[in-house]
C-alpha positions, 0 to 999 in steps of 0.5 A: 869713658869706662875704666875700672869699677869704682866700687870693686876696682874690677878691670874686666870688660862690662857684663852688660852695656845699655843706653837708657833714657832719662825719666825726667820729662824735660830730658826724656829724649836724652840717652845715657850709657849704663854698664854693669861690672862683671865682678860686683854686678853694680851699675854705673852711668857715664860721666855727664857734664853739667849734671846740676841742670838735671836737678833744676826743678827736681820733682822730689822737691814737690813731695809732701807729708800726706797719705802716701808718705805716711804709709811708706815712712811707716814701713821704713820705721818698722824695719828700723825698729826691728833692727833696734831703733828706739824713740829716745835715740838720737838720729841723723837724716843725711840728705833730708831734703826739706825735712819730710821724714824728720816731721814724720818722726817727730809726729811718731814720738822720735823727738831727738832727730837732726837733718843735714842736706847740703842743698837745703838752706834750713839743713846746712848747719855743719855742726850736725856733721861733727856730732855722733848719733845712735842712728844715721839714715840716708834714704836714696842718696848713695846712688847719687854721689861720686864715691859711694865708698867715701860716702859710707866712710863719712856716715859710719864716722857719725855713728856711736858704738852700737849705732845703726846706719840705714841706707835705701837705694836701688838694687842693681841685682834686680835691674834688667838692662834689657828692659830698662823701661820697667826699671826706669825710676830706679835707674833714674838717669843721669842722676843715679851715678852708681847703683850698687848690688846688694853684695857690693853694698854689704862689702863696703859696709864690712870694709867700714867695720860695720856688721849687717843688721838687716836687709830688705829687698823690697821698696819701702814705697810699698804698702798694703794701703790702697794706691800705695803699693809699688806695683800700682805706683809703677803701673800708674806712672807707666799709664801717664807716660812713665816720667818721674813728674807723673808721681807728683801731678794730680791723678787723672780718672781717664788713666783708670778708665783707659787702663782697667788693670790699674783698679785691682792693682790700686786695691791689692797690688801689694799682695800680688806674688813676685814683688820686684826687688829692684830696691833695697834697704840695708841696715848696718850696725857699728860694733859696740866694741 
């Protein structure tokens, strides 16, 4: 049942309402109501009973450190380094999964890194959440939580003065609810509960006493190496049925033969003008004083 926006408390009628299917193959016939706040433009998914079952056999757990993740993590680290991240900094990866990004960082000379994930036995140590850090990273987590405001407060308390907080998350501003299939994997129903607009996220950061250090309105899963651009990945998944599982299954040559458009996108998709902006990386800095 819809009520006030959980982010800005706006009680006006939604600006948009749409039914969106799940991008998880087992649940692709299920549809969920998504509505857009008239004030902050963020998107919210209806309450979903038994949400845990949608995380069973979750496709992202099959991700590995490989050609693709090396390209994409390189983009993210470049953005973080541009905001001031240094190899000697102590860093927390909150929601680290099975530690792929931590292993990538270690291989790049960032050796003072800690991970925490309440769903992974190897990274459940509560001591990690009692320390403070020079940098905190949370990649594609805030959209899954019940209260983005409480989540941001919690992470900001893990920062030392002058520290960096980097969040990657879908960008509600660029998601068109009239064409949900084009943004299906950023909507990711029903797992994504609150998809923030850039303005809403920056307002939350300011309310936590954080300063905006950098904003990138482009998916960090977007690189110039062959087959690593967002345009290619989205087109490839669409050719395979547009379920999330497609990204983690062996590629099929038939998809290229049946869809010649994939070949130029595989080689030069990154350079096609007008990149979609339905994902963002926002980096905050905690004031030094």
